[in-house]
C-alpha positions in Angstrom: 186.3 139.9 87.4 184.1 141.3 90.1 185.7 142.7 93.2 185.0 140.8 96.5 182.9 142.7 99.0 184.8 143.7 102.2 182.7 143.2 105.3 184.0 145.2 108.3 183.4 143.7 111.7 184.1 145.5 114.9 184.3 143.1 117.9 184.8 143.4 121.6 188.2 142.3 122.8 189.3 140.7 126.0 186.4 138.6 127.6 184.4 138.8 124.4 187.1 137.3 122.1 185.7 133.8 122.6 182.4 135.0 121.2 184.1 136.2 118.0 185.9 132.9 117.7 182.5 131.1 118.1 181.0 133.2 115.4 183.9 132.6 113.0 183.5 128.8 113.6 179.8 129.0 113.0 180.4 130.4 109.5 183.1 128.0 108.6 186.2 130.2 109.3 189.3 129.5 111.4 189.8 131.3 114.6 192.1 134.3 114.6 195.4 133.9 116.3 195.8 135.0 119.9 198.1 138.1 119.8 198.2 141.8 120.4 197.2 142.3 116.8 194.0 144.4 116.6 193.1 144.2 112.9 192.7 140.8 111.2 191.9 140.2 107.5 190.3 136.9 106.4 189.9 136.3 102.7 187.4 133.7 101.4 186.4 132.8 97.8 183.4 135.2 98.0 184.2 138.0 100.5 186.9 139.5 102.7 186.2 139.8 106.4 188.1 142.6 108.1 188.0 142.3 111.9 188.9 145.1 114.3 189.1 144.5 118.0 188.0 147.4 120.2 186.5 148.3 123.6 182.7 148.7 123.9 183.0 152.5 124.2 184.7 152.7 120.9 182.4 150.2 119.2 179.4 152.3 120.4 181.0 155.6 119.3 182.0 154.3 115.8 179.3 151.6 115.2 178.3 153.3 111.9 181.8 152.7 110.6 181.3 148.9 110.6 179.0 146.6 108.7 178.6 144.4 111.8 179.7 144.5 115.4 179.9 142.1 118.3 179.3 143.3 121.9 178.0 142.3 125.3 174.2 142.8 125.5 174.7 144.1 129.1 176.4 147.1 127.7 173.6 147.8 125.1 170.9 147.3 127.7 172.6 149.9 129.9 173.5 152.5 127.3 172.9 151.1 123.8 171.7 152.6 120.5 168.1 152.1 119.6 169.0 151.9 115.9 171.1 148.7 116.4 169.7 145.7 114.6 170.4 142.5 116.5 171.3 139.7 114.1 172.4 136.8 116.3 172.5 136.0 120.0 175.4 134.2 121.7 174.7 132.6 125.0 177.3 133.2 127.8 176.2 130.6 130.3 177.4 132.2 133.5 177.1 135.9 132.7 174.5 137.7 134.8 174.1 141.0 136.7 173.3 140.3 140.3 172.8 142.0 143.6 175.7 141.2 145.9 175.7 141.7 149.7 177.6 140.9 152.9 177.0 137.4 154.0 175.6 138.6 157.3 172.9 140.5 155.4 171.8 137.6 153.3 168.5 137.1 155.3 167.4 140.7 154.9 164.3 141.3 152.7 164.8 142.8 149.3 163.3 146.2 150.2 166.0 146.6 152.8 168.6 147.1 150.0 166.2 149.1 147.8 166.2 151.8 150.4 170.0 151.9 150.9 173.1 152.7 148.9 173.9 150.4 145.9 177.2 150.7 144.1 177.2 149.9 140.3 178.3 150.9 136.9 174.9 149.9 135.6 172.9 152.8 137.0 170.1 152.6 134.4 169.6 148.8 134.9 169.7 149.3 138.7 166.8 151.7 138.4 164.9 149.4 136.1 165.5 146.0 137.8 166.0 147.0 141.5 163.8 150.1 141.6 166.6 152.1 143.2 166.2 155.9 143.4 168.9 158.1 141.8 170.1 159.4 145.1 170.8 155.8 146.4 173.1 154.9 143.5 176.9 155.1 144.0 178.4 155.3 140.5 181.7 153.5 140.1 183.3 152.0 137.0 185.7 149.5 138.6 186.6 147.6 141.8 182.9 147.8 142.8 183.4 145.3 145.7 185.5 147.9 147.5 182.6 150.2 148.0 181.0 147.9 150.5 184.3 147.3 152.4 184.8 151.1 152.5 181.2 151.7 153.8 180.2 153.7 150.7 177.4 151.3 149.8 175.4 148.5 151.4 175.3 146.3 148.3 176.6 146.2 144.7 174.9 145.5 141.4 177.4 144.1 139.1 178.4 141.4 136.6 179.0 137.9 138.1 180.6 135.0 136.2 182.3 132.7 138.7 181.6 134.6 141.9 185.2 134.2 143.0 185.9 138.0 143.2 182.8 138.6 145.3 183.6 135.7 147.7 187.2 136.9 148.2 185.8 140.3 149.2 183.3 138.9 151.7 180.2 139.2 149.5 177.6 136.7 148.4 175.2 136.6 145.5 171.8 137.7 146.9 169.9 137.4 143.7 170.6 137.4 139.9 168.5 139.9 137.9 169.8 140.2 134.3 171.1 137.2 132.4 172.9 138.3 129.3 175.0 137.1 126.4 176.6 138.7 123.4 175.2 140.1 120.2 176.1 140.2 116.5 174.4 143.4 115.2 174.3 146.0 112.4 173.2 149.5 111.7 173.1 148.8 108.0 169.7 147.4 107.2 170.4 147.5 103.5 173.2 145.0 103.9 171.2 142.3 105.6 170.4 140.5 102.4 174.1 140.6 101.5 175.0 139.0 104.8 172.5 136.3 104.1 173.9 135.7 100.6 177.4 135.4 101.9 176.4 133.0 104.7 177.3 135.5 107.4 173.9 135.1 109.0 171.1 132.5 108.6 168.3 133.1 106.1 165.8 135.5 107.5 162.0 134.8 107.7 159.2 137.3 107.7 159.5 139.5 110.7 157.0 140.1 113.5 155.8 143.4 115.0 155.7 143.4 118.8 154.6 146.5 120.7 154.8 147.6 124.3 152.6 150.5 125.5 151.4 152.1 128.7 151.9 154.8 131.3 155.4 156.3 131.9 157.0 154.1 134.5 155.1 151.0 133.4 158.2 149.1 132.3 157.5 149.2 128.5 161.0 150.6 127.6 162.8 148.0 129.7 160.8 145.2 128.2 161.3 146.4 124.6 165.0 146.7 125.1 165.3 143.3 126.7 163.4 141.6 123.9 165.7 143.1 121.2 168.9 142.0 123.0 168.0 138.5 124.3 167.2 135.1 122.8 163.5 135.5 122.6 162.3 135.4 119.0 165.8 134.4 118.0 164.8 133.3 114.5 165.2 136.7 113.0 167.1 140.0 113.3 165.4 142.5 115.7 165.3 146.2 116.2 164.0 148.7 118.7 161.6 151.3 117.3 160.6 154.4 119.4 158.2 156.3 117.2 157.5 159.2 119.6 161.1 160.2 119.9 163.8 161.2 117.4 163.4 163.7 114.6 159.9 162.6 113.6 158.6 162.6 117.1 160.1 165.9 118.0 158.7 167.6 114.9 155.3 166.1 115.5 155.3 167.3 119.1 154.9 170.8 117.8 151.5 169.9 116.4 150.5 168.3 119.7 151.5 171.5 121.5 149.2 173.4 119.2 146.3 171.1 120.0 146.4 169.5 116.6 146.1 165.9 117.9 144.9 164.3 114.7 147.8 165.8 112.7 150.3 164.9 115.5 149.3 161.2 115.5 149.1 161.0 111.7 152.5 162.6 111.2 154.1 160.1 113.5 152.1 157.2 112.0 153.1 158.1 108.4 156.8 159.0 109.0 158.1 156.8 111.8 160.8 154.3 110.7 159.5 150.9 109.7 161.9 147.9 109.6 162.3 145.8 106.5 159.9 142.8 106.3 162.6 140.3 107.5 163.3 142.2 110.7 161.3 141.8 113.9 160.2 145.3 115.0 160.0 145.8 118.8 158.0 149.0 119.6 158.5 151.1 122.7 155.1 152.8 122.5 152.6 152.3 119.8 149.0 153.2 118.8 147.6 153.2 122.4 149.6 156.3 123.3 148.1 158.6 120.6 144.7 157.0 121.1 144.5 158.2 124.7 144.7 161.9 123.6 142.2 161.4 120.7 139.8 159.7 123.1 140.3 162.5 125.7 139.5 165.1 123.0 136.4 163.1 122.1 137.2 162.4 118.5 134.9 159.9 116.8 135.7 156.2 116.3 135.8 156.9 112.5 138.4 159.6 113.0 140.6 157.5 115.2 140.4 154.5 112.8 141.6 156.8 110.0 144.6 157.8 112.0 145.3 154.1 112.9 145.5 153.3 109.1 148.6 155.5 108.9 150.4 153.2 111.5 149.9 150.0 109.5 150.9 147.2 109.6 149.5 146.6 113.1 151.4 144.6 115.7 151.2 140.9 115.8 151.0 141.3 119.6 150.4 144.5 121.5 151.4 144.3 125.1 149.6 146.8 127.3 151.7 147.4 130.4 149.1 147.7 133.2 150.4 149.4 136.3 148.7 151.4 139.0 149.2 155.2 138.8 150.6 155.3 142.3 153.4 152.8 141.4 154.0 154.5 138.1 154.6 157.8 140.0 156.9 156.1 142.4 159.0 154.7 139.6 159.2 158.0 137.6 160.3 159.9 140.7 163.4 157.6 140.9 164.5 158.7 137.4 167.1 161.5 137.0 166.2 164.7 135.1 163.2 166.9 135.1 159.7 165.5 135.3 156.8 166.8 133.2 153.1 167.2 134.0 152.4 163.6 132.7 154.3 162.4 135.8 151.9 163.9 138.3 149.5 161.6 140.0 146.3 163.3 138.8 147.5 163.1 135.2 148.6 159.5 135.6 145.2 158.6 137.0 143.5 160.3 134.1 145.6 158.6 131.5 145.3 155.2 133.2 141.6 155.4 132.5 142.2 156.6 128.9 144.6 153.7 128.3 142.0 151.2 129.4 139.5 152.8 126.9 142.1 152.6 124.2 142.6 148.9 124.9 138.9 148.3 124.6 138.8 150.2 121.4 141.5 148.0 119.8 139.6 144.9 121.0 136.2 146.2 119.7 137.5 146.7 116.2 139.9 143.7 116.3 142.9 145.8 115.3 145.6 143.7 117.0 146.1 141.0 119.5 146.2 142.7 122.9 147.9 141.1 125.9 147.6 142.8 129.3 150.7 142.6 131.4 150.5 143.2 135.1 153.7 145.3 135.5 153.1 146.1 139.1 155.3 143.0 139.6 159.1 142.8 139.6 160.4 143.3 136.0 162.0 139.8 136.0 158.5 138.2 136.5 157.1 140.4 133.7 159.9 139.3 131.3 159.0 135.7 132.0 155.3 136.4 131.2 156.3 138.1 127.9 158.4 135.0 127.0 155.6 132.6 127.7 153.1 134.7 125.7 155.4 135.0 122.6 156.3 131.3 122.6 152.6 130.5 122.7 151.2 133.1 120.3 153.9 134.3 117.9 156.7 131.8 117.5 
């Protein structure tokens, strides 16, 4: 008699427990009992589901120890692992991250708060969605409302559900920015077919390839992360791919430093991780990035096309994040850490022109569907434009 597979599921406890219960119900299992018990074992005729309830920090730290995990997508968007494959999205109707201010400041324009102190535990999202500089962020992990009352900050950027806590502390919701739910995910690509077979996830269709490319500061990384962790393209699992980073990207960079641009681009193209055919691949940077340097070095069309072959298959949709060099510089300056020579205005202006030429090259040879996104706008507006395009062209 064959041994039943044991599927280990790590799930967020506390506020995320209802999401676990919803998932269990969706696959025909009874809810776990409400108690202080942290490990639950459910045996079915075909498999054993072992559930462990943990905090997000521990799920993130030990995510590779589980077959699947459930967590709030706000946490992943702030500090998640790019290797996490999103399997299913669970809507949490009232969950959003908003800017909260004193009632008497409600009529102030948005840039009033952008230039002043903002208290938050979501410092990366505050930079992405609010455009707040590092020096204006007051980092705090709890009791965020108190920072305004103490005079440490002029506003807060935090999770809102009912809004009761904010109201009791004299704050109102100025504007919601990030709506989020919860995610069922895995790091074990090889087990996706098993999850299907056992009925733990729906049958997967052929995946799509969606890429975001453009200057540093153009919003491509924020858009790519959002697309993976939100209910756009919700028919399949989704994963974030960052080909120019990680081991392959770092090794290839040595070739770039030596001026071996063809070899650099080819190395990344051949060796970067490709998702299985049933997983939607969301790229943070794609072929436009290496093309800018090949065009700059005056390589021929034929040489560039040969390199592009190593990156196949091409994206179903390639979003070019079009932003002015001046705004890109303003955004990159707000980041923490050291800046490189690509973040100087002269370099940004040069590469802005090169990206335009790369886009025209892709169009000329009909390599991929290119959609130009005006990312000079607020990120929320750009996200809506991406949703509309994908619903029209890809879904």
